[in-house]
C-alpha positions in Angstrom: -5.4 -235.7 -92.9 -8.0 -235.8 -95.7 -7.8 -232.3 -97.1 -10.8 -232.8 -99.4 -13.0 -233.0 -96.4 -11.5 -230.1 -94.4 -14.2 -227.8 -93.1 -13.4 -224.1 -93.1 -15.3 -221.7 -90.8 -16.1 -218.8 -93.1 -17.3 -215.4 -91.9 -21.1 -215.0 -92.5 -20.5 -212.8 -95.6 -18.4 -215.5 -97.3 -19.6 -218.6 -99.1 -17.9 -221.7 -100.5 -19.2 -222.5 -104.0 -17.1 -225.5 -105.0 -13.9 -227.6 -104.2 -11.9 -230.1 -106.1 -8.8 -232.2 -105.3 -7.9 -235.2 -103.2 -6.8 -236.1 -99.6 -3.4 -234.4 -100.1 -4.3 -231.4 -102.2 -7.5 -229.3 -102.4 -8.6 -226.1 -104.2 -11.5 -224.3 -102.5 -13.5 -221.7 -104.5 -15.1 -219.0 -102.3 -16.8 -215.7 -102.8 -17.8 -212.7 -100.8 -21.5 -211.8 -100.6 -22.0 -208.0 -100.8 -24.4 -207.0 -98.0 -26.1 -204.5 -100.4 -27.5 -207.5 -102.3 -29.7 -208.3 -99.2 -31.0 -204.7 -98.7 -34.2 -203.4 -100.2 -33.2 -201.1 -103.0 -35.6 -198.5 -101.8 -33.3 -197.9 -98.8 -30.7 -196.6 -101.2 -33.1 -193.8 -102.3 -34.8 -191.0 -100.5 -38.2 -192.1 -99.4 -41.2 -190.0 -98.3 -43.0 -191.6 -95.3 -46.7 -191.4 -94.4 -47.6 -188.8 -91.8 -50.9 -188.3 -89.9 -50.1 -184.6 -89.5 -50.0 -182.4 -92.6 -47.6 -180.1 -90.8 -45.1 -182.9 -90.2 -43.0 -184.1 -93.1 -41.3 -187.5 -92.6 -38.7 -189.1 -94.9 -36.0 -191.6 -95.0 -32.6 -190.4 -96.3 -30.9 -192.6 -98.9 -28.1 -194.7 -97.5 -24.7 -193.7 -99.0 -22.8 -196.9 -99.9 -19.2 -197.8 -100.8 -18.3 -198.3 -104.5 -18.2 -202.1 -104.0 -21.3 -203.6 -105.6 -22.6 -207.1 -106.3 -22.1 -208.3 -109.8 -25.8 -208.5 -110.3 -25.8 -204.7 -110.5 -23.6 -205.0 -113.6 -26.2 -207.4 -115.2 -29.1 -205.1 -114.3 -27.3 -202.1 -115.7 -26.3 -203.7 -118.9 -29.8 -205.1 -119.3 -31.3 -201.7 -118.8 -28.9 -200.2 -121.4 -29.8 -202.8 -124.0 -33.5 -202.4 -123.4 -33.2 -198.6 -123.6 -32.4 -198.9 -127.3 -29.2 -196.9 -127.0 -26.9 -199.9 -127.0 -25.0 -200.7 -130.2 -26.5 -203.5 -132.4 -23.7 -205.8 -131.4 -24.9 -205.8 -127.7 -27.8 -208.1 -127.4 -29.6 -209.8 -124.5 -28.5 -213.2 -125.8 -24.9 -212.0 -125.7 -25.3 -210.6 -122.2 -27.0 -213.8 -120.9 -24.1 -215.8 -122.3 -21.6 -213.5 -120.6 -23.6 -213.7 -117.4 -23.6 -217.5 -117.5 -19.9 -217.6 -118.0 -19.4 -215.3 -115.0 -21.7 -217.2 -112.6 -22.0 -220.8 -113.8 -18.5 -221.9 -114.9 -17.9 -225.4 -113.5 -15.7 -225.3 -110.4 -15.8 -221.5 -110.5 -19.4 -220.7 -109.8 -20.4 -217.5 -108.1 -23.8 -216.1 -107.1 -24.9 -212.7 -108.5 -24.8 -211.3 -104.9 -21.0 -211.6 -104.8 -18.5 -208.9 -105.4 -15.3 -210.9 -105.1 -14.3 -214.5 -105.9 -11.1 -216.2 -104.8 -9.4 -219.5 -104.4 -7.7 -221.2 -101.5 -5.1 -223.9 -102.2 -3.9 -226.3 -99.5 -1.2 -228.9 -100.2 -0.1 -231.6 -97.7 3.6 -232.5 -98.1 5.7 -235.3 -96.6 7.4 -233.0 -94.1 7.9 -229.3 -93.3 11.2 -229.1 -95.1 9.7 -230.5 -98.3 6.8 -228.0 -98.0 9.1 -225.0 -97.5 11.3 -225.9 -100.5 8.3 -226.5 -102.7 7.0 -223.0 -101.8 10.4 -221.4 -102.4 10.6 -223.1 -105.8 7.2 -221.7 -106.8 8.3 -218.2 -105.9 11.7 -218.5 -107.6 10.7 -220.2 -110.8 9.7 -217.0 -112.7 13.3 -215.8 -112.5 15.2 -219.1 -112.2 13.1 -221.5 -114.3 13.6 -225.1 -113.2 17.1 -224.4 -111.9 15.8 -224.9 -108.4 16.4 -227.6 -105.8 14.3 -230.7 -105.8 12.2 -230.8 -102.6 13.3 -233.8 -100.5 16.3 -234.4 -102.9 16.9 -237.2 -105.3 20.0 -239.4 -105.3 20.9 -241.8 -108.2 24.1 -243.2 -109.6 25.7 -240.8 -112.1 23.7 -237.8 -111.1 24.8 -234.7 -109.0 24.3 -235.0 -105.3 22.5 -231.7 -105.1 20.7 -231.9 -108.4 18.2 -229.4 -109.5 14.8 -230.0 -111.1 16.3 -229.0 -114.4 19.1 -231.7 -114.0 16.4 -234.3 -113.4 14.2 -233.2 -116.2 17.2 -233.5 -118.6 18.5 -236.8 -117.1 18.7 -240.2 -118.6 16.6 -241.4 -115.6 13.6 -239.5 -116.8 14.4 -240.3 -120.4 14.1 -244.0 -119.6 10.7 -243.5 -117.9 8.8 -241.5 -120.5 8.0 -241.9 -124.2 10.7 -240.4 -126.6 8.3 -237.9 -128.1 7.2 -236.7 -124.7 10.8 -236.3 -123.5 11.6 -234.3 -126.6 8.7 -232.0 -126.0 9.8 -231.5 -122.5 13.3 -230.5 -123.6 11.8 -228.0 -126.0 9.7 -226.5 -123.3 12.7 -226.2 -120.9 14.6 -224.4 -123.6 11.7 -222.0 -124.2 11.4 -221.3 -120.5 15.1 -220.6 -120.2 15.0 -218.1 -123.0 12.3 -216.1 -121.3 14.0 -215.9 -117.9 16.4 -212.9 -118.8 13.4 -210.8 -119.8 11.4 -211.7 -116.8 14.3 -210.7 -114.6 14.5 -207.3 -116.3 10.8 -206.8 -115.9 11.0 -207.6 -112.2 14.0 -205.2 -111.8 12.1 -202.5 -113.7 9.1 -202.9 -111.4 11.2 -203.2 -108.3 9.8 -206.6 -107.4 11.9 -208.4 -104.8 11.7 -211.9 -103.3 11.3 -212.0 -99.5 11.0 -214.5 -96.7 9.3 -213.8 -93.5 6.3 -214.6 -91.2 2.6 -214.1 -91.6 -0.1 -215.3 -89.2 2.7 -216.9 -87.2 3.6 -219.1 -90.2 6.7 -219.0 -92.4 5.9 -217.0 -95.5 7.2 -216.1 -98.9 6.2 -212.9 -100.6 7.0 -210.4 -103.3 7.6 -206.8 -102.4 7.3 -203.9 -104.8 7.2 -200.1 -104.5 3.9 -198.5 -103.7 3.2 -196.2 -106.6 0.6 -194.3 -104.6 2.2 -191.4 -102.7 1.8 -191.1 -98.9 -1.4 -189.3 -98.0 -1.0 -185.7 -96.9 -2.0 -184.8 -93.4 -5.8 -184.1 -93.3 -7.0 -180.8 -92.0 -9.3 -180.9 -89.0 -12.9 -181.0 -90.1 -16.1 -180.3 -88.2 -17.8 -183.2 -86.6 -21.2 -181.5 -86.9 -23.9 -182.8 -89.2 -23.8 -182.2 -92.9 -26.9 -180.3 -94.1 -28.0 -180.9 -97.6 -31.1 -181.0 -99.8 -33.2 -184.1 -99.1 -34.5 -185.0 -102.6 -37.3 -182.4 -102.3 -38.4 -183.4 -98.8 -36.8 -180.5 -96.9 -33.5 -180.2 -95.3 -31.8 -183.5 -94.3 -28.9 -184.0 -92.0 -26.5 -186.9 -91.9 -23.4 -187.4 -89.8 -20.2 -187.0 -91.8 -18.0 -190.1 -91.8 -15.2 -189.9 -89.3 -11.7 -189.4 -90.7 -9.4 -192.3 -89.7 -5.7 -192.8 -90.3 -5.2 -195.7 -92.6 -1.7 -197.3 -92.3 0.5 -196.5 -95.2 3.5 -198.5 -96.5 6.0 -197.4 -99.1 5.9 -201.0 -100.4 3.2 -203.4 -101.5 3.3 -207.0 -100.3 1.9 -209.9 -102.3 2.0 -213.3 -100.5 3.0 -216.3 -102.6 2.1 -218.7 -99.7 2.6 -219.7 -96.1 3.8 -223.0 -94.6 2.2 -224.4 -91.5 3.9 -227.6 -90.3 3.9 -229.8 -93.5 1.1 -227.8 -95.3 1.4 -225.2 -98.0 -1.4 -222.7 -97.9 -1.8 -220.2 -100.8 -4.2 -219.1 -103.5 -5.6 -215.9 -105.0 -7.2 -214.7 -101.8 -3.9 -214.8 -99.9 -2.2 -212.9 -102.8 -4.8 -210.1 -102.7 -5.2 -209.9 -98.9 -3.1 -206.8 -98.4 -5.0 -204.9 -101.0 -8.3 -205.3 -99.2 -9.7 -202.4 -97.2 -9.5 -202.3 -93.4 -12.6 -203.4 -91.4 -12.6 -200.1 -89.5 -13.1 -198.1 -92.7 -16.1 -195.9 -91.9 -19.4 -196.3 -93.8 -23.1 -195.9 -93.1 -25.2 -198.6 -91.5 -27.5 -200.5 -93.8 -30.0 -201.3 -91.0 -29.4 -198.9 -88.0 -31.1 -195.4 -88.1 -31.9 -192.4 -86.0 -34.4 -189.6 -86.3 -33.4 -186.0 -86.7 -36.0 -183.3 -86.2 -36.0 -179.7 -87.5 -38.7 -177.1 -87.2 -39.5 -174.0 -89.2 -42.2 -171.3 -88.8 -44.2 -169.8 -91.6 -47.1 -167.5 -91.1 -47.4 -168.5 -87.5 -47.6 -172.2 -88.3 -44.8 -174.6 -87.2 -43.7 -177.1 -89.8 -41.7 -180.1 -88.7 -39.3 -182.2 -90.8 -38.3 -185.6 -89.4 -35.4 -187.2 -91.2 -34.6 -190.9 -90.7 -30.9 -191.1 -91.3 -28.4 -194.0 -91.2 -26.0 -194.2 -88.3 -22.2 -194.2 -88.9 -20.8 -197.8 -88.9 -17.8 -199.5 -90.5 -17.0 -202.2 -93.1 -16.6 -205.0 -90.6 -19.9 -204.4 -88.8 -21.8 -204.1 -92.1 -20.3 -207.1 -93.7 -18.4 -205.3 -96.5 -15.3 -206.9 -98.0 -12.4 -206.3 -95.6 -8.9 -207.7 -94.7 -9.8 -208.8 -91.2 -12.4 -211.3 -92.4 -10.0 -212.7 -95.0 -7.4 -213.2 -92.4 -9.9 -214.9 -90.2 -10.4 -217.5 -93.0 -6.7 -218.4 -92.9 -6.7 -218.6 -89.1 -9.6 -221.0 -89.4 -7.6 -223.1 -91.9 -4.5 -223.2 -89.6 -6.7 -224.2 -86.6 -8.1 -227.1 -88.6 -4.7 -228.3 -89.6 -3.6 -228.4 -86.0 
């Protein structure tokens, strides 16, 4: 199939910004659009609301949001810092604009200011499933083995080992006869340099506890690295009250907002970083797949950006009843609000697999 024309069904909060490649190999650049970017900034602050009754005080409570923010917030913050006059002389608007252009307008890596994460998806079409699997295994093993890995599909030629490695081929007279002398010499020098670095890489991997693994992911054959989780297992949480949390409302009276529910997030003693998966004769990998296990769960509690409810409280002073009406956000979760989450990223790969069927 022509991979350059493959259409991926992205979740509504993801956007494709560019792609390059050919019918057998494509790199697709995508980004996640932070839902906060599409919300009126006033909603993130306490707001007094008009009231026809002087004894009734109405206000909207600011929506608490996760730490994930669109990169446009970075630009706005830096711009404000420079304009305040407190920034060092080396920080100028011209320098900030140049940095911003590099972040958002780099060819084949563009990203809108509304985004909070950018990633790549790589898809490679091989001659058969065996070739694809060996190619992926080589990619995972090369950091610790260099080019001393099998050639996918194998190569047979008079005078060469039957089960020759890529290193054998790169050093062979066959290749020497096919490329210019200077280029061949440069290649031999590069091979020597790679080989010299391998022992140190092995030591580094051992020190960090990184181990090569083969398994399954999304019903596909997968290769991944496993390393110890440096974060300790969470301690059991004490039971907390499910009642509303009362706090000052920015000068508008007492506000009440539902506390976020405590959920048990799965914990693993190891971290898993996928190198790639193989579906039929296709290799699927890229930075999004590598980072997928580090993304938060879609059921992570948060506050709704659009759904609210009214909470009324009354007080009496001097025989007069005063009413506070607080408009507060409802409890929601990352998936419903469109925040970055693992489930949406997995859905992207399921879409790819379905298209390759």
